C-alpha positions in Angstrom: 18.1 33.0 -12.9 17.5 29.8 -10.6 17.9 26.3 -11.3 15.7 24.0 -10.9 17.1 20.9 -9.3 15.9 17.4 -8.9 16.9 15.3 -6.0 16.7 11.8 -8.1 17.6 9.7 -5.2 14.2 10.6 -3.3 11.7 7.9 -4.6 8.3 9.6 -5.9 5.4 8.9 -4.8 2.8 6.3 -6.3 -0.3 4.6 -6.0 -0.5 0.7 -5.1 -3.2 -1.2 -6.3 -3.6 -4.8 -4.7 -5.5 -7.8 -4.6 -5.5 -9.2 -1.3 -8.1 -11.9 0.8 -8.9 -9.5 3.8 -12.3 -10.1 4.6 -13.4 -8.5 7.9 -13.4 -5.1 9.3 -11.5 -5.9 12.2 -8.7 -7.5 9.6 -8.9 -4.2 7.7 -8.4 -2.0 10.8 -5.2 -4.0 11.4 -3.7 -4.6 8.4 -4.2 -0.7 7.6 -2.8 0.3 11.2 0.2 -2.0 10.4 1.0 -0.7 6.9 0.8 3.1 8.4 2.9 2.3 10.9 5.6 0.4 9.0 5.2 2.2 5.3 5.3 6.6 4.5 2.1 6.3 2.8 -0.9 8.8 2.2 -4.7 7.0 2.8 -4.7 3.4 2.8 -8.5 1.5 2.3 -9.4 -1.9 1.5 -12.7 -2.5 -0.6 -14.3 -5.1 1.7 -17.2 -5.5 -1.2 -15.1 -5.8 -4.3 -14.5 -9.8 -4.9 -10.9 -8.8 -5.2 -10.5 -7.3 -1.2 -9.0 -4.0 -2.9 -5.9 -2.8 -1.4 -5.6 1.2 -2.4 -2.5 3.2 -1.3 -1.6 6.4 -2.4 1.4 8.6 -2.0 3.6 5.4 -1.6 7.3 6.0 -1.3 7.9 2.0 -1.3 8.7 -0.6 -3.6 5.1 -3.0 -3.9 6.7 -5.8 -3.6 7.9 -4.2 0.1 4.3 -3.8 0.6 3.5 -7.2 -0.5 5.9 -9.0 1.5 4.4 -6.8 4.4 0.9 -8.0 3.6 1.7 -11.3 3.9 3.9 -11.4 6.7 0.9 -10.4 8.3 -1.0 -13.3 7.1 -3.1 -12.4 4.1 -2.5 -13.1 0.9 -1.2 -9.8 -1.7 -0.6 -8.9 -5.2 -0.3 -6.9 -7.4 -4.3 -6.2 -9.0 -3.8 -6.2 -12.9 
């Protein structure tokens, strides 16, 4: 009988949902590309039509605080959407 080992050192993937002030298609394209280049993530999207300019990242294998800090360093507001 085989046992199933769990690797607790590997972070599990999660979904991150953030409030931002990303307002233009150009800014959206640039920040999404920067996020993909910097972090191991799945799909990224910014909803420019939403009042909170929601940034949604799937399959995140990074802490939310790291994403927030990175987006802020790119010149945008970013915080966890409550």
